[in-house]
C-alpha positions as CSV (number, residue, x, y, z in Angstrom):
1,M,12.9,8.4,14.5
2,V,9.9,10.7,14.6
3,R,8.6,11.2,10.9
4,F,6.9,14.5,9.5
5,F,5.5,15.3,6.4
6,A,5.7,18.5,3.8
7,A,4.7,20.0,0.4
8,P,7.6,20.1,-2.2
9,S,6.7,23.5,-2.4
10,D,8.1,24.8,1.1
11,I,11.2,22.8,1.3
12,T,14.1,25.6,0.4
13,D,17.4,26.4,1.0
14,G,18.8,23.8,3.2
15,K,15.1,24.5,5.0
16,I,11.7,23.6,5.2
17,R,8.7,25.2,6.6
18,L,6.9,23.3,8.9
19,G,2.8,23.4,8.8
20,A,0.9,23.9,12.0
21,E,-0.4,21.2,12.8
22,E,2.9,19.4,12.2
23,T,4.6,22.4,14.6
24,A,1.9,21.5,16.7
25,H,3.0,18.1,16.6
26,I,6.3,19.3,17.3
27,K,5.5,20.8,20.3
28,S,3.2,17.6,21.6
29,L,6.3,15.8,21.6
30,R,9.1,18.6,22.8
31,L,11.6,18.2,20.1
32,R,14.5,19.9,21.2
33,P,16.7,21.8,18.8
34,A,19.3,18.8,18.7
35,E,17.0,16.3,18.2
36,Q,17.1,15.1,14.4
37,F,13.8,13.7,13.0
38,I,12.5,13.2,9.2
39,V,10.2,15.3,6.8
40,C,8.9,13.8,3.8
41,D,7.7,15.0,1.3
42,G,6.0,12.7,-0.5
43,H,6.8,12.2,-3.7
44,G,10.1,9.6,-2.9
45,F,12.7,11.7,-0.7
46,D,13.3,12.1,2.9
47,Y,15.4,14.9,5.1
48,V,16.6,13.9,8.0
49,C,16.3,17.7,9.9
50,R,16.8,19.4,13.1
51,L,14.7,22.1,14.3
52,G,16.2,26.0,13.2
53,E,15.5,28.8,14.5
54,R,11.8,29.9,15.7
55,T,12.1,33.0,14.0
56,G,8.8,33.5,12.3
57,D,7.3,30.4,10.9
58,P,8.2,27.1,11.9
59,V,11.3,26.0,10.8
60,A,13.5,22.2,10.3
61,D,17.1,22.7,9.2
62,I,18.1,20.4,6.1
63,I,20.8,17.5,7.3
64,E,20.3,15.2,4.9
65,R,17.8,14.0,1.9
66,R,17.8,10.5,0.9
67,P,15.7,8.2,-1.0
68,S,12.7,6.8,0.9
69,L,12.6,3.2,1.8
70,G,9.0,2.8,2.9
71,E,7.2,2.6,-0.5
72,P,6.5,-0.9,-2.5
73,S,8.0,-1.3,-5.7
74,A,4.7,-3.0,-6.7
75,S,1.7,-0.7,-7.6
76,C,-1.7,-1.8,-5.9
77,D,-5.1,0.5,-5.5
78,V,-7.6,-0.5,-3.5
79,Y,-11.5,-0.8,-3.3
80,I,-13.1,-1.6,-0.1
81,A,-16.9,-1.8,0.3
82,L,-18.2,0.6,2.8
83,A,-18.9,-1.4,6.1
84,K,-20.3,-0.6,9.8
85,G,-18.4,1.2,12.9
86,D,-14.9,0.6,13.2
87,R,-14.7,-1.7,10.9
88,L,-13.5,1.0,7.5
89,E,-10.9,2.8,9.8
90,Y,-8.9,-0.6,10.4
91,A,-9.5,-1.5,7.2
92,V,-8.1,1.5,6.1
93,Q,-5.2,1.7,8.8
94,K,-3.7,-1.9,7.6
95,S,-4.4,-1.1,3.9
96,I,-1.9,1.7,4.6
97,E,0.5,-0.1,7.0
98,L,0.5,-2.6,3.8
99,G,1.4,-0.2,1.1
100,A,-1.5,0.5,-0.7
101,R,-0.8,3.1,-2.9
102,S,-4.5,5.1,-3.5
103,I,-7.4,3.9,-1.2
104,A,-11.6,3.5,-2.0
105,L,-14.5,3.2,-0.7
106,F,-17.6,1.5,-2.5
107,P,-21.4,0.9,-1.7
108,S,-22.4,-2.6,-2.3
109,E,-25.8,-4.1,-2.6
110,R,-25.5,-6.1,0.5
111,C,-23.6,-3.7,2.7
112,V,-25.0,-3.2,6.2
113,S,-24.9,0.1,6.3
114,A,-22.9,3.9,4.8
115,P,-22.0,6.4,6.4
116,T,-24.9,9.7,6.5
117,D,-21.8,12.2,5.6
118,I,-19.4,10.1,3.4
119,T,-17.4,13.7,2.9
120,K,-16.7,13.7,6.6
121,K,-16.2,10.3,6.8
122,T,-13.8,10.5,4.2
123,A,-11.9,13.6,6.0
124,R,-11.5,11.5,8.9
125,L,-10.1,8.2,7.3
126,Q,-7.5,10.7,5.6
127,R,-6.0,11.9,9.0
128,I,-6.0,8.3,9.9
129,A,-4.0,7.7,6.7
130,L,-1.4,10.6,7.5
131,E,-1.0,9.4,11.4
132,T,-1.0,5.6,9.7
133,A,1.8,7.1,6.8
134,K,3.7,8.9,9.5
135,Q,4.0,5.2,11.9
136,C,4.6,2.9,9.9
137,G,7.6,5.6,7.5
138,R,5.8,5.4,4.5
139,G,7.1,7.7,1.6
140,S,3.5,9.4,0.6
141,V,-0.2,9.6,2.3
142,P,-1.9,7.1,0.3
143,E,-5.8,9.4,-1.0
144,V,-8.4,8.4,0.8
145,T,-11.9,8.9,-1.3
146,A,-15.4,7.7,-2.0
147,I,-17.1,6.6,-5.4
148,S,-20.7,6.8,-5.2
149,T,-21.4,3.2,-7.3
150,F,-20.7,0.0,-7.4
151,K,-20.2,-0.2,-10.8
152,E,-18.3,2.9,-11.5
153,A,-15.8,1.6,-8.8
154,V,-15.6,-1.8,-10.9
155,E,-14.8,0.3,-14.0
156,K,-12.2,2.5,-12.3
157,A,-10.4,-0.4,-10.6
158,A,-10.7,-2.4,-14.0
159,S,-7.9,-0.3,-15.7
160,A,-5.6,-1.1,-13.6
161,S,-3.1,-4.2,-15.5
162,M,-4.4,-7.2,-13.0
163,P,-6.9,-6.0,-11.9
164,L,-8.4,-8.7,-8.7
165,F,-11.9,-9.3,-7.4
166,F,-12.1,-11.3,-4.0
167,Y,-15.1,-13.5,-4.7
168,E,-15.9,-15.9,-1.5
169,C,-17.8,-17.6,-3.8
170,E,-14.8,-18.2,-6.4
171,E,-13.5,-21.7,-6.2
172,E,-11.0,-22.2,-9.3
173,Q,-8.3,-19.0,-9.6
174,H,-6.2,-18.8,-6.5
175,L,-4.8,-15.4,-5.6
176,Q,-1.5,-17.2,-5.7
177,E,-2.3,-19.0,-9.7
178,A,-3.2,-15.2,-10.3
179,L,0.4,-13.7,-9.3
180,E,2.2,-15.2,-11.6
181,D,1.3,-13.1,-13.9
182,W,2.3,-9.6,-12.2
183,D,6.2,-7.6,-13.2
184,A,7.6,-5.2,-12.4
185,D,5.3,-2.8,-15.0
186,S,2.0,-4.5,-13.9
187,T,-0.2,-1.9,-11.6
188,L,-2.2,-4.1,-9.2
189,S,-6.2,-3.5,-8.1
190,I,-7.5,-5.3,-4.8
191,L,-11.7,-5.0,-4.4
192,T,-12.8,-6.6,-1.9
193,G,-16.9,-7.2,-0.7
194,P,-18.8,-6.0,2.3
195,E,-20.3,-7.7,5.5
196,G,-23.0,-9.4,4.0
197,G,-19.9,-10.4,0.8
198,F,-21.3,-10.0,-3.0
199,E,-24.5,-10.6,-5.4
200,P,-23.8,-12.8,-7.9
201,H,-24.7,-10.6,-9.9
202,E,-22.0,-7.7,-8.7
203,A,-19.0,-10.7,-9.4
204,E,-20.0,-11.4,-12.8
205,Y,-20.5,-8.3,-13.9
206,A,-16.8,-7.2,-12.4
207,Q,-15.8,-10.3,-14.6
208,T,-17.6,-9.1,-17.6
209,A,-15.5,-5.3,-17.0
210,G,-12.3,-7.0,-17.1
211,M,-11.8,-8.4,-13.3
212,R,-10.3,-11.5,-12.4
213,S,-12.2,-13.5,-9.9
214,V,-10.0,-14.8,-6.9
215,T,-10.0,-16.2,-4.2
216,L,-8.4,-15.7,-0.8
217,G,-9.1,-19.1,0.6
218,P,-11.2,-21.7,2.0
219,R,-12.1,-19.1,4.9
220,I,-14.6,-16.6,5.4
221,L,-12.5,-13.7,6.2
222,R,-14.2,-10.7,7.9
223,C,-14.8,-7.3,5.7
224,E,-12.1,-5.0,6.9
225,T,-9.6,-8.4,7.3
226,A,-9.8,-9.8,3.7
227,P,-8.3,-5.9,2.1
228,A,-5.2,-7.2,4.4
229,A,-5.0,-10.7,4.0
230,A,-4.6,-10.0,0.3
231,L,-2.2,-7.0,0.3
232,A,-0.1,-8.9,2.6
233,A,0.2,-11.6,0.2
234,I,0.9,-9.4,-2.7
235,M,3.1,-7.6,-1.0
236,Y,5.4,-11.0,-0.3
237,H,4.8,-12.4,-3.6
238,T,6.3,-8.7,-5.4
239,G,9.2,-8.9,-3.0
240,N,8.4,-5.5,-0.1
241,L,7.5,-8.2,2.4
């Protein structure tokens, strides 16, 4: 079924008030009153609905309320180095499909380029996040934010109980080995680099801050592939894939 999102405050008395954007989407799909669709409250519950009376604000009549199945049990925040072109869009989209809880963008010394207006860029990526969450059946819309410095990104990522720093020069610690320490109460963070990789002193700083340097194997992955590969491996290991 087609999927939409609504704030919990818009859900009352067996009805859901639909916002302007969702109403426009419904109109573009030409949904009929008898057709069913899902509205998610972004907090773990899905509502099977059909269109209600079109008087005043558009509403959906609730048929059934049920837990959302689209959220993984593993809580993982993703930190992605800024990249040029549409690489960020790809990385954000795939991270959301694979179950990222949140996504933060950050600069690194070897970044080839950075958006001239990061606020505009993150706003666009947040819209992509919403559309991706609808398409893949997520129970929430992950927030996309921007962090101004590499050090700040590392400090935030290091606050997770299992903070993973993906470094192309790491030769000893493999992701599979690191994940052996995961348990159901662990929070994870993954931090991946830009097109040119990390500077050695950046990797040293991340490890000093408490992050675990890990490798994704002998092949060098593109900057937009690394987050997806890491998340896929984590979700498989934790039984979410």
